N, C-alpha and C positions, 0 to 999 in steps of 0.2 A: 400236921404242921400248919397248914393254911387251907382255907376253903372259901369259895365265893359262890353264892346261890342267887337265884332270881334274875339271871342274865337273860337277855333277849335271845330267842332261838335263831342264832345266826353264827357266823364264823367269828372266832375270838383268838387273840394271842395272849399268852401268859409268859411273862419274863421273870426270871430269877437272876439277880445280879449280886455278885460277891463284893462286899464293901471293904473287906480287909479289917473291919472292926470286930471286936469281940467283947464278950462279957468279962467283967473284971476277974471273975473266977475261972474263965476258960483258959486252957493251955495253948490254944491256937484259934485260927479264924476259918477252919475247914467248913465248907458247905457241901452237903451230900444231896444229890438228886437221884432218887431210887425209882419212882414211878408216879404216874398221874391217874387219878380215877375220874373219869368223865361219865356222868349218868347216861345210861342208854335211853334212846327214845322208845316209845311204845307204839305198836302198830296193831290196829284192829281192822279185821275184814268184815264189812257190812254187805249183805247180799242185796240184790236188786229188789227183793221183796220188802226191804226195811221201810218202816213208815216215814223215814226221812227222805225217801226217794219218791218222786212223783213223775208220772208219765202223762204226756198229752195223748190225744187219740193218734193211732197209727202204729202202735206197738203190739206185738203178740208175745206170748210166753212159749218158749221151747223147753220141753222136758222129755222124759223117756216115752212120750206118746207121739203118735204121728202128728207132725206139724208141717203145714204147707204155706208158702207165701206165693201168690200168683206171680209168674214171671221168673221165679228162681227155680231153675231146673236141675241145678247141682249144688252140692255143698251142704251146709249145716242143716238145712231144714227139710231134706227129702227122706221119706221113709221113717223107720224107727231110729230116733236120735241116739247115737252111741257116743256122743261127745261128752267128755267129762267136765261139764259145767260145774262151777263152784256151787256146792250144796245141791247139785242136781238139776238146776234150771237157769235160764237166762231170758232176757227180753231182746227181741229182734225187730228191726224195722227197715223197710226200703222206702218209706214215705217221706218225700221232701218236706222239711219243716217240722217233722215229728221231734219232740224234745223230751229229754230226761233231765230232771233237775234234782240235785242232791244237796241238802243243807247239812253242814257239819261244823264241829268245833275242833280246831287243831292247827298244826303248823305245817302240815303237808298232806297231799292227797294223790292217790293213784287211781286211774280208771282201769279196771280189769275187763277186757273185752276179748275180741278175737280178730285174727287176720286170716285171709284166705283169698282164693281166686275169684270169689264172688263179692268181696268186701268193697265198700264205697269210701267216700270222703265225709268226715264229720267236722262240724264247726264246734269248737270248744271255747266256752266263756267262763271266766272266774270272776265272781262278784260283779257280773254285768258287763265285763270288759272282754272283748274278743282276744283270746290268747293264741290260738293255733287252729290251722286247718289240718286235720290229721288224716293222712291217706292210709287206709287199712289194708290195701292190697298186699298180698304176699303170694309167691308161687307155691309156697308150702303152707299147709294149714297150721295155725297156732291157736290153741284153745287156752283159756285162762291167761292170756298174755297181758302184760302191762303195756297199754297202748298210749297212755299219757300220764305224766306226773308233774306236780308242782311242789316245790319245797321252799323253806325259808319264809313261810307266811306268818303274819301276826297271829298270836295265840288267841284267837277269837272266833266268832261265827263267820262262815263263808258259804257261798253257794257255787256249785259247779254245774254248768249246763252243757249238755251234749245234744247237738242238733243234726239230724240227717239232712244233707244238702241235695240228695238225689244225684249228685255227681259221682264219678268214678274214674279211677285210673284207666288209661287207654288199654291196658292189658286185662282189666277186670271184666268179669262176666255180668256183674250187677253192682248195686249200690247199697248192699246190706250193711247195717250197723248193729253191733251186739253190745249190750250192757249186761255184764255178768255179775260184777261186784265192785266195791270201792274199798281201798285200804287207806285208813286215816292215821296220820302220825300225830301223836300227842306227846307232850313233855311228861316227865315223871317216870316212876318205876312201877311195873305191873306186878301185882301179887295175885297168883292164881287161887282158885277156890280151895285148893288143898294146902294153902299156906298156913303154917302153925299160928300165925297172928290172928287167924279167924277162929272164933269159938262158936260151935254150933250147939244149939239146944236140941231137945227131942223133936222129931218130925221131919228131919232133913234126909234126903237121899243123895248121896254123892256118887260121882262116876257116871252121870247121865251123858250119853254120847249120841243122842238122836238128832242133833243139829250140828251146824258148823261152829262149834264153840271155840273160844280161845284155848289153844293147846289141846283141843279135842274133847274136853269134858267140862261139865258144870254141876253144881249142887242145885237141888230143887226141892220145893215143898209146897203142898196145898193144904197143910194142916193149920187150921186157925190158931193163931197165937204162937206159932213156931218162930223162933228168933235166931239170928246169927249176928255176931258182933266182931268187927275187926278193930284191933288196936294198932294205931299207926303214928309215926312221927313225921310231921310235915306241915305245909301251909295250905294244902288242898287235897281233895280226893274225888275220884269218880267211881261210881258203882256201875260196872259193866254187867248187864243182865240180859234180858230178852223181852221182846214184844210179840204178841200173837193173839189169835182168837181164843186160846185156852188159858191166857195169862190173867192173873188176879191183881189185887190192890195191896200195896205194901205200905206200912207205916214206918217212917224214917225218923230216927233220933240221932242227934249229933251231940256228943259229950253228955248224954243222958237227957237232953232237951228235945222235945218234939219239934220236928221241922215241917213235915207235911205228910199227907197220904197221897201216894203216887199210884195212879192207875196204869198198869202195864198192858191193858187190853189193846189190841189192834186187829183190824180185819186181815192184815197180812203178817207173815212171819218176819221177825227181825232179830235173829241171834246176834250176839256181840254188840247189842245196842247199849249205849251209855244212858242209863235211866235216871241218874241223879249225879249232880256235881256240887261241890262246895269249894270255894276259893277264898283267899284273903284271911285264912285262919292265923291265929297267933302261932309263931314257931314253937313247936313242942309236941307233946304226946296227946292224941285225941282218940275218941272211940266213935264208930259209926255203927248203928244197929238197924237191921232190916227185920221187920216183923210182918208175917202174913196175917191180913185182917179180913179178907173177903174177896168179892169179885164184882165186876161190872155186870148189870143185868144181861148184857149182850154176850158176855163171855161164857164159854162152855165149861170152864173150870176156874180154879183159883191158884194156878201154879205161879210161884215166884222163883225166878232163876238167879243164882249167884254164880256168875262166870269168872269174874276177876274184879280187882280194885286197882285203880291207877292213882298212885300217891305222888303228889308234887312236893319236892323238898321245901 
């Protein structure tokens, strides 16, 4: 009956008023309200190894191998780590001034970390402005906990900085800070790699589950020339893929026109990474094609990952 798109990512009110007027052919002035469809937001979890995350000196990686931090005698880092970190690993620090910085595009952000009896106090800044001092102490251990969140941000690029202060709650045994992952909220609708709107040519393998992909799986190919095309209706699109040492170079076409060759190689793993975005498109139907064309000389292979596509109305 009526729709409005392109609204700011904020709270809105929508009012329907009965006028009592009617079309000359109508027998009455009845107005029916049946339902409202509000597009859902899309949330991507990016691991601490993602190329968009940078760490200053003072952090170590905790994984299922023995990891020790001097001065921390209990908790996350002693012995064989049995903690269920997101994607199996996390970064930890007790160093005052140690920083982790995450650059992202979206309207919301959550820091996934941990709370416990040895956790400290972190300084959190967004776009260079101090937002909060987050006390991570808890009498019970909480792994993969959302320890900070910000919503209602402008739909543009932002930076989130987490800094260890060296301070701790009076009840805490230490000043440990954990960076496990980040969850980024973006506008639009997510289409998974299994969506029927995606047409795969020869050379693609679907159902790959070796990383923390969106909804658990992604399609992949290292076959030169292999193509996948999504047909979508909207004004923007984001290709959610992956970065890593085994990832290759993709050729990108929008509506059949070459856009760029994008190198997905990175020294560190980055599943659910948004590799390409296009915005400001004319409202209507479009196609986005991803083609495998090769690899960076430093890459160990030429894998291209299609995890999902985020479509903006």
